[in-house]
N, C-alpha and C positions, 0 to 999 in steps of 0.2 A: 576253363571250358572241357579240359581234358582229364580231369583229376580222378574220374570214376567211370565205369562202364555204362551206369544208368545216365550220366551226364553227356558223356560222348554219343551214346545212342539219341538222345533228345535233339541234338543239333547236328545230326548226321544227314549230309546232304542227298546221298545216294544209297540205294539199297538193292540187294539181290535176293527175290523170293524163288521159292520151287516153282512157281508157276511161270516164272520167266525163262525156264529152261526148256528145251527141247532136246531128246535124248535119241541119239541115231542107232537104227539096228540094220545089221545085216541078214538078210534072210536067204538060206539055202535049201535046197531039196533034202527030203528025208523025213525021219521022225525021231524025236528023241536025241537031235545032233546040237551039240554046243561044243564047237571046235575052237579053241583059242588061237586069237590073232598073235603070232610070236613078237611082232614089234608093238603091240598095244595092249599092255597089260590090264587084265579085267575085261577085254573087249572080245566078242565072241562071234563067230557064224553061227546063227540060229536056225534052226527048222521052224516051220510055223508054230507047231505046237509049243516050243520053247519061246519063241517071240512072244506067244499069248501070255505065258508064265511072267516073262520080263515086262510085257506091258501092264499088266495086272500089278506088279510090284511098284511100278513107276506112277500109277494112278494113285496108290495107297500114299506114295510119299508125296503127292501133290504137284507133280512134275506136269508142264504144260502140254505136251505133246511129244510125238515120235516122228522122226525123219528116216522112212523106209527106203533102202537100197536091196537090190537083188542080185542073187548069183544064179544065172538059170542053169538048168542041167546041159544045155548045149548052146553053142555060140553060131552065129554066122555072119557074113559081111554086112548085112542089113541091121542086124540087130533085132530079128523077129520077135524074139523072147520079151522084149519090152512093151509091146502092145498087144500079145496075145491074151484073149480072155482068161485063159487059164496060166499065165505067166506067174512066176514066183511071187512078185510083189501082189499081185492081183489075189492069189490065194490067200496071201497074208492079210490083206485088208479086209476080206469078207470073213475070215475068222476073227479078226480084231472087232469088227462091228457085231460079233454074236456074243462077245464078251462084255457083261454087266459093266465089269471094273474098267475094261480098256476103253467103254464108250465115254468115259470121263476125259479122254485126251483127245487132243486135237491131231489126226492122222494126215500127216504130210507126204507125200510120195516125191520123190526125186525123178524128175523127167530128163533123161539123158539116155544116149545109146551105149556109152564107152563099157559098161559091165555085160553087154550083151553082143557086142561084135566080136568077131575072131581077130581083128586087127587091134582093139583096144581104142580106137579113136571115137570121138562124140558124135561123128556123121558119117555120111556116104563118102567113101575115099576113092579119088580118081588120080591116075599119074598127070603129072603137069609136064614131064617130058620123057622120053624113053630113055632106058639105061640097063645096064646089064643085070641089076639087082631086081629079082622077081618080086620081091616084097617092098616095091615102090621106093626106090631109092630117093626120088624126087615126088612129092606128092601134094595133094591139096584135098582139103575136106571141101566138098560141094555143098556150098550154104544152102541154095534153094531147095533141091531134092531132099535135104535133110529136114528142112521144116515141116513137110507132110507126115514124116515118120516122127516126129516129135509131137505134132498134133494129135496122132492116132494114139500114141502112147499116153498122152494127157487125157483124153477121152475114155481110153480103156481104164484108166486108174480111176478117174472119177466115176465111172460106172460100177467100179468095184468096191467103191466106199470112201476113197480120199477124200478128205474134208477139203485139202489145199492141195495144189499141183505146184510142184517147184522146179522149173526148168533151169539146168546148171550147164547146159552145153555151151552156151556162149554164142551161138549162132545170130546173125543179124536178122531181124524181124521175126524172132520166135514167140515173142509175147502176142502179137497180132494175130500170128497164125493160130496159137493155141486159144485164144480168146474167140476168134470166128469159129472154130472147130468144137469149142464147147458150146458157144450159143446156138449152133446148128443141131447139136445132139441134145437140145432141151437141159443143158447143164449151166444155165446162166448164173445160178447161185454159187458156181465154184469158184473160189478165189484163187489168183495165181500170185504166187510169191516166187519173184525172179530174183536169180542169182545175178544182179544188176551190175555189178563189178567183182568179176571172179579173176584173180591176177594168176599168170602161169608162176606158180612158186614151187619152191624146192621143199617146202613143208607139208606136200601133199604125199610124201613117199610112203608112209605106213599105211595109209588108205589104199593105196593101190593093191598091197596084200591083203588087206581086209575085203576089199570088193573084187580082187581079181580082175582088175581093170588097166594093169600097165599096157602103153602103146606097145605092139610090137615091133614098130619101127618109127624112127623120128620122135617128135615131141608135140606139145600141144601149144607151142609159142606163136603158132600161126593164128589160132582163133582164141587164145585166152590172153587176157591183158598183160602189158607191159607193165611189170611193177614200179617203172620210173614215172608213170604217168597219172597223176593226180587229175588234171584238168579232162582228160581224155576219159577217166572214171565218172566224171560229173555229166559228160555227154551221154555217156552209155546208161546212167540212171536217168536222164531226162528222157532218152528215146523210150525206155521201157515202160515209163510210166505214162508217156504219151500213149502208147501201145495198148495200155488196159493194165498194167501190172497194178494189183491192190497193194502188195507190200514187196519190200527189196532185201535183198541180202548181200552181206559184205565178206568176202572170203578171199584169204585168211583174216583172222582178227589181229592178233597181236602185231605183226608187221605193219598194219595197214590202220591203225587207231585214227591216224589223221583223216583217212578216207572216211571213216566212219563219222567223224566230228563234222568233216565237210558235208557230207550228205545230210547229217542232222539239221545243221544250219541252212539247207537249200531246199529240203522237201518237207512235206508236212504227212508223208504216208508213215506207217509202220516200217520199222527198220531192225533187221538181225543182223547179228554177226555170227559167223562159224568160226569156232575155235578148234581148228582144224587138227588132224591125225599127229602132224609133226610137232605142233604145240603141246598136244597131250603126252606125246612119247617123250618128249624134250624133257618136260617136267618129271615125269616117271623115272626117268634114268636118273635124274636129281634126287628123287626121293629113295631110291634103292641105294643110291650111295651115302646117304645121309646128309648130303649138302643142303638140302632144303626140308623146312617142316612141312610136311604133306597137306595138312589142312589149312594151315595159314596161307601157303602159296597158292593152293588151289582156289581159296575163296577171293584173294586179293587179284588173281588172274582174271576171274569174272567179274569182280566190281571195277577192275580197270576198264572192261570193255562196255560195262553199263555206263560208267562215268562220260566216257567217250559219245555216247549217245544210242547206243542200242537199246531197243524195248525188249528184245528177248535175244536168248543167245543158244546155238545148237553146239552143245559140247557133250563130250564121252564122260566128261565129271558128273554129269546130271544127277544120276544117284547117289553118288558120294556127298556131292554138295547139298542135295536135298536132305540128307539124311542130317547134316548138321545145321542148316538152315531151319529145318522142321522143330 
């Protein structure tokens, strides 16, 4: 049954197609801007016009969609740039909707505040007790006030043209707050892709350079999930679906394939997995050393995520993989 490629293909159980892939883009101010991210070979901060060109190429390759992140011109403690009508992601969404080629793509907008806040955390930050450090030596992210800001962000993005909004903040109750706000704004048809189990992971490091979103103090372990807890991940998934999530996303992918599999066996909504920046950069480091065959290892990594149960994959390899798969 393995003697030839046609025979292997005939009995193959799992496949990856270009339409299964979601390509993340980092949108920045300016025109003609294509700044390389040093820790992520082949990844760039793109001005809106360059993002449209990238989207048109992705559409021609048959890629399923884009996931948009924003780098605003300025930041503040509340992350105001996330929900402004002329915010950087909103500008990109409107431009992409005007491109005939890009209209073939599902446009997904990341809903979070970390790229827009001066402190780099995903919500409203308050001191939990006094201390000598003015930069919040001990702090909390205040969950409930953050929900209103996330909901405003999702509505703003949907009005600008997002086909799907994707909250990645891990605040409790955010899906219900966003669903209520979308419905009240007559955006009832906008689906929610919830990062239902997003773990506090070391594999996000390169992303924080790409999105300029590193916390200025502390870390995110008080609101992102503990990587040791599979049962807790299932509770988070159940809660988000009860609150109205239409799809769920697992993040990271490779170190948490057991979570993807457990979720697939538990729920019947579409499931995605995010092959995060650290996974991508780690593989690229091995490619550059000649330790791994780039094309085979890239496709094998994606196949493993699909086999675990993901219906679609967010990956920085989307274009390179689509060229091979096409």
